[in-house]
A tleap script that builds the chain and sets N, CA, C and O, in Angstrom:
source leaprc.protein.ff14SB
mol = sequence {
  NMET HIE ALA HIE ILE ARG THR LEU MET ASN
  GLY GLN LEU VAL THR VAL GLY PRO GLU VAL
  PRO LEU LEU ASP VAL ALA ARG GLU ILE ALA
  ALA HIE ASP ILE GLY ALA VAL PRO VAL VAL
  ASP GLU HIE GLU ASN LEU LEU GLY LEU VAL
  SER THR SER ASP VAL VAL ALA PHE PHE GLN
  GLU ARG GLY THR LEU GLU GLY LYS ILE ALA
  ARG GLN ALA MET SER ALA GLU PRO PRO VAL
  ILE ASP GLU PHE ALA THR ALA GLU GLU ALA
  MET SER VAL LEU ARG ASP ALA ARG VAL ARG
  HIE LEU PRO VAL THR ARG GLU GLY ARG LEU
  VAL GLY LEU VAL THR ALA SER ASP VAL ILE
  ARG HIE ILE LEU ALA HIE HIE PRO ALA PRO
  GLU VAL CALA
}
set mol.1.N position { 92.721 106.695 114.920 }
set mol.1.CA position { 93.011 105.867 113.783 }
set mol.1.C position { 91.819 104.879 113.704 }
set mol.1.O position { 91.918 103.960 112.891 }
set mol.2.N position { 90.845 104.961 114.368 }
set mol.2.CA position { 89.647 103.927 114.187 }
set mol.2.C position { 88.583 104.530 113.170 }
set mol.2.O position { 87.411 104.166 113.263 }
set mol.3.N position { 88.943 105.380 112.272 }
set mol.3.CA position { 88.012 106.013 111.431 }
set mol.3.C position { 87.591 104.887 110.355 }
set mol.3.O position { 88.289 104.002 109.861 }
set mol.4.N position { 86.436 105.150 110.179 }
set mol.4.CA position { 85.810 104.242 109.212 }
set mol.4.C position { 86.283 104.485 107.658 }
set mol.4.O position { 86.416 105.666 107.338 }
set mol.5.N position { 86.487 103.725 106.897 }
set mol.5.CA position { 87.015 103.907 105.640 }
set mol.5.C position { 86.047 104.786 104.824 }
set mol.5.O position { 86.530 105.417 103.884 }
set mol.6.N position { 84.922 104.875 105.048 }
set mol.6.CA position { 84.049 105.756 104.162 }
set mol.6.C position { 84.343 107.200 104.390 }
set mol.6.O position { 83.937 108.071 103.621 }
set mol.7.N position { 85.141 107.473 105.585 }
set mol.7.CA position { 85.496 108.721 105.879 }
set mol.7.C position { 86.821 109.259 105.046 }
set mol.7.O position { 87.041 110.454 104.851 }
set mol.8.N position { 87.675 108.170 104.584 }
set mol.8.CA position { 88.846 108.284 103.890 }
set mol.8.C position { 88.698 108.067 102.426 }
set mol.8.O position { 89.563 108.552 101.697 }
set mol.9.N position { 87.742 107.418 101.917 }
set mol.9.CA position { 87.702 106.999 100.662 }
set mol.9.C position { 87.281 108.079 99.700 }
set mol.9.O position { 86.704 109.086 100.112 }
set mol.10.N position { 87.540 107.904 98.506 }
set mol.10.CA position { 87.054 108.788 97.354 }
set mol.10.C position { 85.692 108.191 96.808 }
set mol.10.O position { 85.662 107.132 96.181 }
set mol.11.N position { 84.619 108.911 97.080 }
set mol.11.CA position { 83.373 108.396 96.474 }
set mol.11.C position { 83.105 109.022 95.094 }
set mol.11.O position { 82.093 108.633 94.510 }
set mol.12.N position { 83.858 109.913 94.519 }
set mol.12.CA position { 83.648 110.508 93.360 }
set mol.12.C position { 84.369 109.654 92.210 }
set mol.12.O position { 85.353 110.085 91.609 }
set mol.13.N position { 83.823 108.485 91.974 }
set mol.13.CA position { 84.552 107.459 91.117 }
set mol.13.C position { 84.348 107.615 89.669 }
set mol.13.O position { 83.273 107.982 89.196 }
set mol.14.N position { 85.380 107.338 88.978 }
set mol.14.CA position { 85.275 107.040 87.452 }
set mol.14.C position { 85.271 105.616 87.279 }
set mol.14.O position { 86.221 104.930 87.657 }
set mol.15.N position { 84.258 105.136 86.730 }
set mol.15.CA position { 84.121 103.765 86.626 }
set mol.15.C position { 83.693 103.474 85.006 }
set mol.15.O position { 83.151 104.273 84.243 }
set mol.16.N position { 84.045 102.296 84.770 }
set mol.16.CA position { 83.737 101.831 83.262 }
set mol.16.C position { 83.156 100.562 83.102 }
set mol.16.O position { 83.393 99.800 84.039 }
set mol.17.N position { 82.417 100.078 82.130 }
set mol.17.CA position { 81.965 99.002 81.943 }
set mol.17.C position { 83.025 97.996 81.368 }
set mol.17.O position { 84.115 98.349 80.919 }
set mol.18.N position { 82.577 96.700 81.434 }
set mol.18.CA position { 83.510 95.696 80.913 }
set mol.18.C position { 83.933 95.728 79.426 }
set mol.18.O position { 85.020 95.380 78.965 }
set mol.19.N position { 82.746 96.265 78.699 }
set mol.19.CA position { 83.226 96.279 77.197 }
set mol.19.C position { 83.605 97.623 76.823 }
set mol.19.O position { 83.566 97.899 75.623 }
set mol.20.N position { 83.953 98.471 77.621 }
set mol.20.CA position { 84.675 99.780 77.081 }
set mol.20.C position { 85.947 99.505 76.598 }
set mol.20.O position { 86.713 98.781 77.234 }
set mol.21.N position { 86.292 100.086 75.377 }
set mol.21.CA position { 87.724 99.958 74.847 }
set mol.21.C position { 88.734 100.320 75.833 }
set mol.21.O position { 88.648 101.250 76.635 }
set mol.22.N position { 89.781 99.428 75.688 }
set mol.22.CA position { 90.784 99.682 76.841 }
set mol.22.C position { 91.718 101.116 76.471 }
set mol.22.O position { 92.521 101.582 77.279 }
set mol.23.N position { 91.484 101.655 75.246 }
set mol.23.CA position { 92.076 102.915 74.895 }
set mol.23.C position { 91.318 103.943 75.648 }
set mol.23.O position { 91.923 104.901 76.131 }
set mol.24.N position { 90.081 103.817 75.778 }
set mol.24.CA position { 89.125 104.795 76.595 }
set mol.24.C position { 89.409 104.539 78.035 }
set mol.24.O position { 89.282 105.497 78.798 }
set mol.25.N position { 89.729 103.529 78.459 }
set mol.25.CA position { 90.060 103.286 80.012 }
set mol.25.C position { 91.218 104.266 80.031 }
set mol.25.O position { 91.172 105.331 80.648 }
set mol.26.N position { 92.381 103.801 79.238 }
set mol.26.CA position { 93.668 104.496 79.443 }
set mol.26.C position { 93.457 106.077 79.528 }
set mol.26.O position { 94.032 106.777 80.362 }
set mol.27.N position { 92.562 106.561 78.564 }
set mol.27.CA position { 92.334 107.969 78.377 }
set mol.27.C position { 91.756 108.536 79.851 }
set mol.27.O position { 92.248 109.495 80.446 }
set mol.28.N position { 90.688 107.799 80.282 }
set mol.28.CA position { 90.004 107.935 81.697 }
set mol.28.C position { 91.248 108.226 82.719 }
set mol.28.O position { 91.403 109.265 83.360 }
set mol.29.N position { 92.005 107.205 82.729 }
set mol.29.CA position { 93.216 107.210 83.734 }
set mol.29.C position { 93.999 108.405 83.740 }
set mol.29.O position { 94.219 109.036 84.773 }
set mol.30.N position { 94.448 108.749 82.548 }
set mol.30.CA position { 95.284 109.969 82.161 }
set mol.30.C position { 94.458 111.277 82.525 }
set mol.30.O position { 94.858 112.170 83.272 }
set mol.31.N position { 93.190 111.232 81.843 }
set mol.31.CA position { 92.530 112.494 82.031 }
set mol.31.C position { 92.195 112.807 83.554 }
set mol.31.O position { 92.142 113.993 83.880 }
set mol.32.N position { 91.985 111.911 84.423 }
set mol.32.CA position { 91.769 112.295 85.859 }
set mol.32.C position { 92.920 112.016 86.713 }
set mol.32.O position { 92.822 112.097 87.937 }
set mol.33.N position { 93.971 111.701 86.146 }
set mol.33.CA position { 95.184 111.486 86.823 }
set mol.33.C position { 95.076 110.547 88.239 }
set mol.33.O position { 95.458 110.765 89.388 }
set mol.34.N position { 94.428 109.491 87.659 }
set mol.34.CA position { 94.179 108.285 88.653 }
set mol.34.C position { 94.911 107.105 88.492 }
set mol.34.O position { 95.372 106.872 87.375 }
set mol.35.N position { 95.099 106.319 89.409 }
set mol.35.CA position { 95.855 105.044 89.356 }
set mol.35.C position { 95.173 103.692 88.868 }
set mol.35.O position { 95.726 102.684 88.428 }
set mol.36.N position { 93.791 103.951 89.071 }
set mol.36.CA position { 92.894 102.760 88.804 }
set mol.36.C position { 91.429 103.167 88.408 }
set mol.36.O position { 90.918 104.220 88.788 }
set mol.37.N position { 90.828 102.291 87.651 }
set mol.37.CA position { 89.364 102.560 87.258 }
set mol.37.C position { 88.740 101.127 87.655 }
set mol.37.O position { 89.248 100.045 87.359 }
set mol.38.N position { 87.678 101.294 88.300 }
set mol.38.CA position { 86.889 100.090 88.707 }
set mol.38.C position { 86.018 99.822 87.491 }
set mol.38.O position { 85.434 100.710 86.871 }
set mol.39.N position { 85.975 98.501 87.195 }
set mol.39.CA position { 85.011 97.967 86.182 }
set mol.39.C position { 83.747 97.460 86.786 }
set mol.39.O position { 83.846 96.522 87.577 }
set mol.40.N position { 82.669 97.911 86.543 }
set mol.40.CA position { 81.419 97.649 86.995 }
set mol.40.C position { 80.407 97.250 85.995 }
set mol.40.O position { 80.468 97.610 84.820 }
set mol.41.N position { 79.328 96.382 86.558 }
set mol.41.CA position { 78.295 96.081 85.736 }
set mol.41.C position { 77.116 97.155 85.862 }
set mol.41.O position { 77.265 98.139 86.586 }
set mol.42.N position { 76.087 96.965 85.227 }
set mol.42.CA position { 74.889 97.923 85.147 }
set mol.42.C position { 74.421 98.237 86.482 }
set mol.42.O position { 73.901 99.346 86.603 }
set mol.43.N position { 74.492 97.516 87.492 }
set mol.43.CA position { 74.070 97.558 88.851 }
set mol.43.C position { 75.188 98.070 89.706 }
set mol.43.O position { 75.006 98.018 90.922 }
set mol.44.N position { 76.256 98.530 89.281 }
set mol.44.CA position { 77.533 99.139 90.106 }
set mol.44.C position { 77.979 97.855 91.003 }
set mol.44.O position { 78.444 98.053 92.125 }
set mol.45.N position { 77.848 96.696 90.553 }
set mol.45.CA position { 78.498 95.675 91.244 }
set mol.45.C position { 79.935 95.574 90.555 }
set mol.45.O position { 80.138 95.550 89.342 }
set mol.46.N position { 80.980 95.516 91.663 }
set mol.46.CA position { 82.340 95.502 91.024 }
set mol.46.C position { 82.634 94.063 90.382 }
set mol.46.O position { 82.360 92.979 90.897 }
set mol.47.N position { 83.240 94.284 89.168 }
set mol.47.CA position { 83.719 93.166 88.427 }
set mol.47.C position { 85.219 92.963 88.553 }
set mol.47.O position { 85.724 91.846 88.666 }
set mol.48.N position { 85.883 94.062 88.528 }
set mol.48.CA position { 87.210 94.069 88.622 }
set mol.48.C position { 87.954 95.428 88.613 }
set mol.48.O position { 87.253 96.424 88.796 }
set mol.49.N position { 89.203 95.585 88.434 }
set mol.49.CA position { 89.831 96.928 88.444 }
set mol.49.C position { 90.927 96.854 87.361 }
set mol.49.O position { 91.681 95.893 87.209 }
set mol.50.N position { 90.923 98.032 86.597 }
set mol.50.CA position { 92.131 98.170 85.763 }
set mol.50.C position { 92.962 99.409 86.262 }
set mol.50.O position { 92.554 100.565 86.376 }
set mol.51.N position { 94.301 98.883 86.553 }
set mol.51.CA position { 95.197 99.994 87.171 }
set mol.51.C position { 96.105 100.370 86.103 }
set mol.51.O position { 96.092 99.764 85.031 }
set mol.52.N position { 96.948 101.405 86.353 }
set mol.52.CA position { 98.027 101.896 85.348 }
set mol.52.C position { 98.915 100.699 85.273 }
set mol.52.O position { 99.482 100.624 84.183 }
set mol.53.N position { 99.190 99.793 86.065 }
set mol.53.CA position { 100.043 98.642 85.920 }
set mol.53.C position { 99.555 97.743 84.983 }
set mol.53.O position { 100.275 97.194 84.149 }
set mol.54.N position { 98.085 97.532 85.110 }
set mol.54.CA position { 97.506 96.408 84.178 }
set mol.54.C position { 97.487 96.836 82.749 }
set mol.54.O position { 97.598 95.990 81.861 }
set mol.55.N position { 97.332 98.286 82.442 }
set mol.55.CA position { 97.375 98.900 81.196 }
set mol.55.C position { 98.742 98.807 80.585 }
set mol.55.O position { 98.873 98.434 79.419 }
set mol.56.N position { 99.783 99.142 81.354 }
set mol.56.CA position { 101.143 98.988 80.957 }
set mol.56.C position { 101.560 97.620 80.594 }
set mol.56.O position { 102.230 97.452 79.575 }
set mol.57.N position { 101.228 96.662 81.320 }
set mol.57.CA position { 101.553 95.331 81.241 }
set mol.57.C position { 100.873 94.736 80.155 }
set mol.57.O position { 101.455 93.980 79.377 }
set mol.58.N position { 99.647 95.036 80.051 }
set mol.58.CA position { 98.858 94.563 78.846 }
set mol.58.C position { 99.531 94.965 77.480 }
set mol.58.O position { 99.714 94.135 76.589 }
set mol.59.N position { 99.936 96.469 77.357 }
set mol.59.CA position { 100.568 96.985 76.222 }
set mol.59.C position { 101.739 96.301 75.884 }
set mol.59.O position { 101.973 96.058 74.700 }
set mol.60.N position { 102.611 95.913 76.895 }
set mol.60.CA position { 103.867 95.481 76.808 }
set mol.60.C position { 103.683 93.936 76.153 }
set mol.60.O position { 104.416 93.464 75.284 }
set mol.61.N position { 102.626 93.320 76.726 }
set mol.61.CA position { 102.651 91.872 76.279 }
set mol.61.C position { 102.054 91.801 74.947 }
set mol.61.O position { 102.374 90.829 74.262 }
set mol.62.N position { 101.235 92.668 74.452 }
set mol.62.CA position { 100.507 92.636 73.231 }
set mol.62.C position { 100.948 93.679 72.194 }
set mol.62.O position { 100.685 93.514 71.003 }
set mol.63.N position { 101.607 94.736 72.635 }
set mol.63.CA position { 102.058 95.682 71.632 }
set mol.63.C position { 100.899 96.680 71.291 }
set mol.63.O position { 101.058 97.456 70.349 }
set mol.64.N position { 99.789 96.690 71.988 }
set mol.64.CA position { 98.638 97.402 71.469 }
set mol.64.C position { 97.665 97.470 72.531 }
set mol.64.O position { 97.573 96.587 73.383 }
set mol.65.N position { 96.881 98.578 72.497 }
set mol.65.CA position { 95.594 98.498 73.106 }
set mol.65.C position { 94.397 98.582 72.245 }
set mol.65.O position { 93.255 98.576 72.705 }
set mol.66.N position { 94.672 98.657 71.010 }
set mol.66.CA position { 93.602 98.886 70.037 }
set mol.66.C position { 92.844 97.477 69.908 }
set mol.66.O position { 93.455 96.410 69.865 }
set mol.67.N position { 91.496 97.585 69.853 }
set mol.67.CA position { 90.555 96.520 69.633 }
set mol.67.C position { 90.541 95.645 71.037 }
set mol.67.O position { 90.109 94.492 71.015 }
set mol.68.N position { 90.962 96.156 72.083 }
set mol.68.CA position { 90.854 95.339 73.430 }
set mol.68.C position { 89.927 96.185 74.197 }
set mol.68.O position { 89.669 97.368 73.973 }
set mol.69.N position { 89.408 95.354 75.230 }
set mol.69.CA position { 88.275 95.944 76.212 }
set mol.69.C position { 88.766 95.700 77.619 }
set mol.69.O position { 89.609 94.850 77.905 }
set mol.70.N position { 88.150 96.544 78.511 }
set mol.70.CA position { 88.532 96.723 79.933 }
set mol.70.C position { 88.591 95.173 80.451 }
set mol.70.O position { 89.564 94.754 81.078 }
set mol.71.N position { 87.550 94.426 80.157 }
set mol.71.CA position { 87.430 93.059 80.755 }
set mol.71.C position { 88.744 92.235 80.507 }
set mol.71.O position { 89.107 91.413 81.349 }
set mol.72.N position { 89.426 92.442 79.405 }
set mol.72.CA position { 90.668 91.759 78.935 }
set mol.72.C position { 91.870 92.044 79.748 }
set mol.72.O position { 92.735 91.178 79.882 }
set mol.73.N position { 91.987 93.366 80.371 }
set mol.73.CA position { 93.064 93.896 81.113 }
set mol.73.C position { 92.853 93.953 82.555 }
set mol.73.O position { 93.834 94.143 83.273 }
set mol.74.N position { 91.670 93.809 83.078 }
set mol.74.CA position { 91.313 94.007 84.371 }
set mol.74.C position { 91.673 92.976 85.366 }
set mol.74.O position { 91.670 91.802 84.995 }
set mol.75.N position { 91.988 93.273 86.595 }
set mol.75.CA position { 92.312 92.221 87.708 }
set mol.75.C position { 90.938 91.946 88.115 }
set mol.75.O position { 90.225 92.810 88.626 }
set mol.76.N position { 90.542 90.683 87.878 }
set mol.76.CA position { 89.129 90.407 88.355 }
set mol.76.C position { 89.144 90.006 89.888 }
set mol.76.O position { 90.119 89.547 90.484 }
set mol.77.N position { 87.975 90.244 90.385 }
set mol.77.CA position { 87.811 89.974 91.866 }
set mol.77.C position { 88.758 90.527 92.740 }
set mol.77.O position { 89.283 89.821 93.601 }
set mol.78.N position { 89.070 91.882 92.594 }
set mol.78.CA position { 90.240 92.465 93.521 }
set mol.78.C position { 89.581 92.351 94.970 }
set mol.78.O position { 88.393 92.208 95.260 }
set mol.79.N position { 90.745 92.461 95.827 }
set mol.79.CA position { 90.117 92.523 97.244 }
set mol.79.C position { 89.415 93.686 97.467 }
set mol.79.O position { 89.725 94.708 96.854 }
set mol.80.N position { 88.326 93.666 98.426 }
set mol.80.CA position { 87.530 94.720 98.631 }
set mol.80.C position { 87.358 94.976 100.105 }
set mol.80.O position { 87.755 94.094 100.866 }
set mol.81.N position { 86.841 96.021 100.588 }
set mol.81.CA position { 86.837 96.266 102.016 }
set mol.81.C position { 85.366 97.041 102.218 }
set mol.81.O position { 85.059 97.919 101.411 }
set mol.82.N position { 84.494 96.704 103.284 }
set mol.82.CA position { 83.518 97.317 103.427 }
set mol.82.C position { 83.595 98.692 103.934 }
set mol.82.O position { 84.606 98.998 104.566 }
set mol.83.N position { 82.600 99.634 103.736 }
set mol.83.CA position { 82.783 101.004 103.997 }
set mol.83.C position { 82.913 101.261 105.695 }
set mol.83.O position { 83.503 102.241 106.150 }
set mol.84.N position { 82.288 100.254 106.516 }
set mol.84.CA position { 82.535 100.472 107.993 }
set mol.84.C position { 83.785 99.847 108.621 }
set mol.84.O position { 83.947 99.763 109.838 }
set mol.85.N position { 84.764 99.363 107.589 }
set mol.85.CA position { 86.047 98.787 108.210 }
set mol.85.C position { 86.688 100.017 108.622 }
set mol.85.O position { 86.291 101.135 108.296 }
set mol.86.N position { 87.833 99.739 109.452 }
set mol.86.CA position { 88.662 100.780 110.002 }
set mol.86.C position { 89.825 100.998 109.071 }
set mol.86.O position { 90.047 100.267 108.106 }
set mol.87.N position { 90.573 102.064 109.416 }
set mol.87.CA position { 91.830 102.330 108.611 }
set mol.87.C position { 92.817 101.245 108.847 }
set mol.87.O position { 93.555 100.855 107.942 }
set mol.88.N position { 92.843 100.738 110.075 }
set mol.88.CA position { 93.751 99.566 110.386 }
set mol.88.C position { 93.265 98.469 109.498 }
set mol.88.O position { 94.129 97.891 108.838 }
set mol.89.N position { 92.224 98.148 109.392 }
set mol.89.CA position { 91.850 96.877 108.431 }
set mol.89.C position { 92.180 97.140 106.982 }
set mol.89.O position { 92.543 96.238 106.226 }
set mol.90.N position { 92.034 98.494 106.588 }
set mol.90.CA position { 92.246 98.663 105.212 }
set mol.90.C position { 94.098 98.514 105.019 }
set mol.90.O position { 94.688 98.010 104.063 }
set mol.91.N position { 94.623 99.053 106.105 }
set mol.91.CA position { 96.185 98.932 105.763 }
set mol.91.C position { 96.415 97.557 105.838 }
set mol.91.O position { 97.302 97.145 105.091 }
set mol.92.N position { 95.848 96.740 106.545 }
set mol.92.CA position { 96.063 95.261 106.487 }
set mol.92.C position { 95.993 94.612 105.093 }
set mol.92.O position { 96.870 93.931 104.562 }
set mol.93.N position { 94.766 94.956 104.590 }
set mol.93.CA position { 94.401 94.485 103.272 }
set mol.93.C position { 95.204 95.014 102.170 }
set mol.93.O position { 95.531 94.301 101.222 }
set mol.94.N position { 95.529 96.245 102.270 }
set mol.94.CA position { 96.451 96.795 101.158 }
set mol.94.C position { 97.904 96.069 101.180 }
set mol.94.O position { 98.510 95.659 100.190 }
set mol.95.N position { 98.316 96.004 102.506 }
set mol.95.CA position { 99.602 95.256 102.649 }
set mol.95.C position { 99.554 93.802 102.288 }
set mol.95.O position { 100.417 93.402 101.507 }
set mol.96.N position { 98.701 92.990 102.727 }
set mol.96.CA position { 98.573 91.546 102.466 }
set mol.96.C position { 98.340 91.277 101.047 }
set mol.96.O position { 98.891 90.312 100.517 }
set mol.97.N position { 97.578 92.044 100.402 }
set mol.97.CA position { 97.194 91.788 99.022 }
set mol.97.C position { 98.143 92.469 97.955 }
set mol.97.O position { 98.075 92.334 96.733 }
set mol.98.N position { 99.073 93.259 98.706 }
set mol.98.CA position { 100.031 93.849 97.884 }
set mol.98.C position { 99.340 94.771 96.869 }
set mol.98.O position { 99.753 94.661 95.714 }
set mol.99.N position { 98.412 95.614 97.084 }
set mol.99.CA position { 97.689 96.440 96.181 }
set mol.99.C position { 97.702 97.902 96.693 }
set mol.99.O position { 97.921 98.172 97.873 }
set mol.100.N position { 97.447 98.867 95.698 }
set mol.100.CA position { 97.526 100.113 96.165 }
set mol.100.C position { 96.115 100.850 95.983 }
set mol.100.O position { 95.920 102.018 96.317 }
set mol.101.N position { 95.195 100.037 95.430 }
set mol.101.CA position { 93.775 100.646 95.321 }
set mol.101.C position { 92.913 99.603 95.828 }
set mol.101.O position { 92.982 98.461 95.374 }
set mol.102.N position { 92.111 99.926 96.733 }
set mol.102.CA position { 91.132 99.003 97.425 }
set mol.102.C position { 89.748 99.625 97.354 }
set mol.102.O position { 89.449 100.610 98.029 }
set mol.103.N position { 88.775 98.923 96.378 }
set mol.103.CA position { 87.371 99.240 96.275 }
set mol.103.C position { 86.735 99.017 97.722 }
set mol.103.O position { 87.006 98.120 98.520 }
set mol.104.N position { 85.830 100.051 97.854 }
set mol.104.CA position { 85.000 100.055 98.975 }
set mol.104.C position { 83.563 99.675 98.748 }
set mol.104.O position { 82.926 100.247 97.862 }
set mol.105.N position { 83.048 98.801 99.449 }
set mol.105.CA position { 81.770 98.358 99.161 }
set mol.105.C position { 80.563 98.573 100.331 }
set mol.105.O position { 80.861 98.529 101.525 }
set mol.106.N position { 79.336 98.782 99.932 }
set mol.106.CA position { 78.389 98.670 100.866 }
set mol.106.C position { 77.406 97.592 100.306 }
set mol.106.O position { 77.013 97.590 99.139 }
set mol.107.N position { 77.051 96.679 101.249 }
set mol.107.CA position { 76.252 95.531 100.959 }
set mol.107.C position { 76.443 94.863 99.379 }
set mol.107.O position { 75.572 94.508 98.585 }
set mol.108.N position { 77.777 94.841 99.267 }
set mol.108.CA position { 78.319 94.145 98.020 }
set mol.108.C position { 78.556 95.328 96.608 }
set mol.108.O position { 79.265 95.152 95.618 }
set mol.109.N position { 77.812 96.366 96.902 }
set mol.109.CA position { 77.813 97.239 95.759 }
set mol.109.C position { 79.157 98.424 95.973 }
set mol.109.O position { 79.473 98.843 97.086 }
set mol.110.N position { 79.792 98.813 94.780 }
set mol.110.CA position { 80.874 99.699 94.949 }
set mol.110.C position { 80.402 101.094 95.210 }
set mol.110.O position { 79.554 101.655 94.517 }
set mol.111.N position { 81.045 101.665 96.332 }
set mol.111.CA position { 80.712 102.945 96.690 }
set mol.111.C position { 81.767 103.906 96.896 }
set mol.111.O position { 81.569 105.091 97.164 }
set mol.112.N position { 82.983 103.316 96.753 }
set mol.112.CA position { 84.322 104.201 96.763 }
set mol.112.C position { 85.584 103.457 96.463 }
set mol.112.O position { 85.611 102.281 96.100 }
set mol.113.N position { 86.650 104.240 96.642 }
set mol.113.CA position { 88.058 103.538 96.383 }
set mol.113.C position { 88.862 104.258 97.411 }
set mol.113.O position { 88.794 105.476 97.576 }
set mol.114.N position { 89.685 103.392 98.150 }
set mol.114.CA position { 90.645 103.983 98.985 }
set mol.114.C position { 91.992 103.585 98.547 }
set mol.114.O position { 92.184 102.494 98.009 }
set mol.115.N position { 92.901 104.411 98.754 }
set mol.115.CA position { 94.278 103.990 98.242 }
set mol.115.C position { 95.259 104.025 99.381 }
set mol.115.O position { 94.966 104.485 100.485 }
set mol.116.N position { 96.443 103.519 99.070 }
set mol.116.CA position { 97.424 103.735 100.044 }
set mol.116.C position { 97.897 105.035 100.430 }
set mol.116.O position { 98.492 105.209 101.494 }
set mol.117.N position { 97.645 105.997 99.574 }
set mol.117.CA position { 98.045 107.411 99.805 }
set mol.117.C position { 96.837 107.913 100.727 }
set mol.117.O position { 97.131 108.695 101.632 }
set mol.118.N position { 95.650 107.570 100.587 }
set mol.118.CA position { 94.608 107.947 101.435 }
set mol.118.C position { 94.960 107.521 102.855 }
set mol.118.O position { 94.835 108.341 103.765 }
set mol.119.N position { 95.343 106.429 103.068 }
set mol.119.CA position { 95.629 105.905 104.365 }
set mol.119.C position { 96.842 106.550 104.970 }
set mol.119.O position { 96.906 106.717 106.188 }
set mol.120.N position { 97.786 106.911 104.177 }
set mol.120.CA position { 99.044 107.612 104.682 }
set mol.120.C position { 98.638 109.068 105.094 }
set mol.120.O position { 99.135 109.559 106.108 }
set mol.121.N position { 97.712 109.794 104.300 }
set mol.121.CA position { 97.296 111.167 104.728 }
set mol.121.C position { 96.565 110.832 106.205 }
set mol.121.O position { 96.917 111.555 107.138 }
set mol.122.N position { 95.824 110.053 106.411 }
set mol.122.CA position { 95.118 109.721 107.582 }
set mol.122.C position { 96.048 109.576 108.610 }
set mol.122.O position { 95.889 110.257 109.623 }
set mol.123.N position { 97.132 108.696 108.516 }
set mol.123.CA position { 98.190 108.493 109.437 }
set mol.123.C position { 98.811 109.831 109.785 }
set mol.123.O position { 98.971 110.109 110.974 }
set mol.124.N position { 99.166 110.664 108.850 }
set mol.124.CA position { 99.807 111.938 109.059 }
set mol.124.C position { 98.956 112.899 109.898 }
set mol.124.O position { 99.432 113.617 110.777 }
set mol.125.N position { 97.573 112.854 109.536 }
set mol.125.CA position { 96.756 113.643 110.135 }
set mol.125.C position { 96.602 113.488 111.639 }
set mol.125.O position { 96.150 114.394 112.339 }
set mol.126.N position { 97.018 112.233 112.142 }
set mol.126.CA position { 96.955 111.792 113.493 }
set mol.126.C position { 98.338 111.970 114.161 }
set mol.126.O position { 98.441 111.850 115.382 }
set mol.127.N position { 99.357 112.242 113.413 }
set mol.127.CA position { 100.770 112.328 113.835 }
set mol.127.C position { 101.297 113.853 113.283 }
set mol.127.O position { 101.986 113.940 112.267 }
set mol.128.N position { 100.930 114.913 113.992 }
set mol.128.CA position { 101.254 116.142 113.418 }
set mol.128.C position { 102.869 116.275 113.570 }
set mol.128.O position { 103.576 115.617 114.333 }
set mol.129.N position { 103.280 117.286 112.659 }
set mol.129.CA position { 104.637 117.446 112.614 }
set mol.129.C position { 105.068 118.113 114.009 }
set mol.129.O position { 104.252 118.800 114.622 }
set mol.130.N position { 106.246 117.918 114.454 }
set mol.130.CA position { 106.807 118.464 115.587 }
set mol.130.C position { 106.988 119.966 115.469 }
set mol.130.O position { 107.298 120.420 114.367 }
set mol.131.N position { 106.818 120.791 116.522 }
set mol.131.CA position { 106.966 122.191 116.518 }
set mol.131.C position { 108.321 122.406 116.364 }
set mol.131.O position { 109.241 121.721 116.811 }
set mol.132.N position { 108.382 123.610 115.562 }
set mol.132.CA position { 109.986 124.007 115.414 }
set mol.132.C position { 110.063 125.285 116.323 }
set mol.132.O position { 109.181 126.143 116.369 }
set mol.133.N position { 111.111 125.298 116.967 }
set mol.133.CA position { 111.445 126.498 117.905 }
set mol.133.C position { 112.123 127.615 117.135 }
set mol.133.O position { 112.462 128.647 117.714 }
savepdb mol mol.pdb
quit
């Protein structure tokens, strides 16, 4: 259970810039069947995260996504974790921050994303199903 987060994270990220139209962000989420998209600057520094919940809440409050951009809907300064943190540390951050998507950083730059589902798969890998007789 002491695996580094970098072994659990998804390093193949779909990211967007802060000025990307929110409709395009929603399309990326749907096209890739993902729960959140990191918002980064030109140097891959994390600015925020747009989750499916953020898109839905934004739509409910405003009635449209037209003419809106990622920066307007993102959760700014989300909790992050270093790539060398352990799975236990990630579980604590996910639980305490009440989030499902946790950006992973290396020296402050975004390198991946770990989800609650990734951590659950890691837990299950270390607790195999009992043998059936």
